C-alpha positions in Angstrom: 106.9 -70.2 -92.3 103.5 -70.3 -94.1 101.5 -67.2 -95.1 98.8 -67.6 -92.3 101.6 -67.6 -89.5 102.6 -64.2 -91.0 99.2 -63.0 -91.0 98.7 -64.2 -87.4 101.9 -62.5 -86.4 101.0 -59.3 -87.9 97.3 -59.4 -86.4 98.9 -60.0 -83.1 101.1 -57.0 -83.3 98.2 -54.9 -84.5 96.2 -55.9 -81.6 99.1 -55.2 -79.2 99.6 -51.7 -81.1 95.8 -50.9 -80.6 95.7 -51.7 -77.0 99.1 -49.7 -76.2 97.2 -46.7 -77.9 94.1 -47.2 -75.9 92.0 -47.7 -78.7 88.9 -50.1 -78.4 88.2 -52.4 -81.5 85.4 -50.2 -82.6 87.4 -47.0 -82.4 90.2 -48.1 -84.6 87.8 -49.7 -87.0 85.8 -46.6 -87.3 89.0 -44.4 -87.8 90.6 -46.7 -90.6 87.3 -47.3 -92.3 86.7 -51.1 -91.5 84.0 -53.0 -89.6 84.8 -54.2 -86.2 84.5 -57.7 -87.3 87.0 -57.4 -90.2 89.3 -55.6 -87.9 89.1 -58.5 -85.5 89.6 -60.9 -88.4 92.9 -58.9 -89.1 93.9 -59.3 -85.5 93.3 -63.1 -85.6 95.1 -63.5 -88.7 92.1 -64.5 -90.7 92.4 -61.9 -93.2 95.3 -60.3 -94.8 95.9 -56.5 -94.4 96.4 -54.7 -97.7 99.3 -52.1 -98.2 97.1 -49.0 -98.1 95.1 -50.0 -95.0 98.4 -51.1 -93.2 99.6 -47.5 -94.1 96.4 -45.9 -92.7 96.8 -48.0 -89.5 100.5 -46.7 -89.2 99.4 -43.3 -89.2 96.6 -43.7 -86.7 98.6 -45.9 -84.4 101.7 -43.6 -84.9 104.1 -46.4 -85.8 106.4 -47.1 -88.9 105.4 -50.4 -91.1 108.0 -52.2 -89.4 106.1 -52.4 -86.1 104.0 -54.9 -87.7 107.0 -57.1 -88.7 108.9 -57.2 -85.5 109.9 -60.8 -85.7 111.9 -59.9 -88.6 114.6 -58.2 -86.7 114.7 -61.5 -84.4 115.3 -63.5 -87.5 118.0 -61.4 -88.8 119.9 -61.5 -85.9 119.7 -65.2 -85.7 120.4 -65.6 -89.5 117.3 -66.8 -90.5 115.2 -65.3 -93.4 111.8 -65.6 -94.8 111.5 -67.3 -98.2 110.2 -64.8 -100.6 107.0 -66.0 -102.1 
């Protein structure tokens, strides 16, 4: 899996979690301290989310960090692993 695929998956999970929490793009962006366009870039996988921001998003969305990496449990169950960079 290439880096961008990981960013795209994390972004898709971010979008799903945001919608599940009934937050608009603007609302979440304001609470975590980024612009709407920056948050949209995260959701599209065009920008990488740093650890500190991911932690803040977890607090706001009330989820553990693993919620952004749900595909890893699927790979572990099937015996596949991501290569460490």
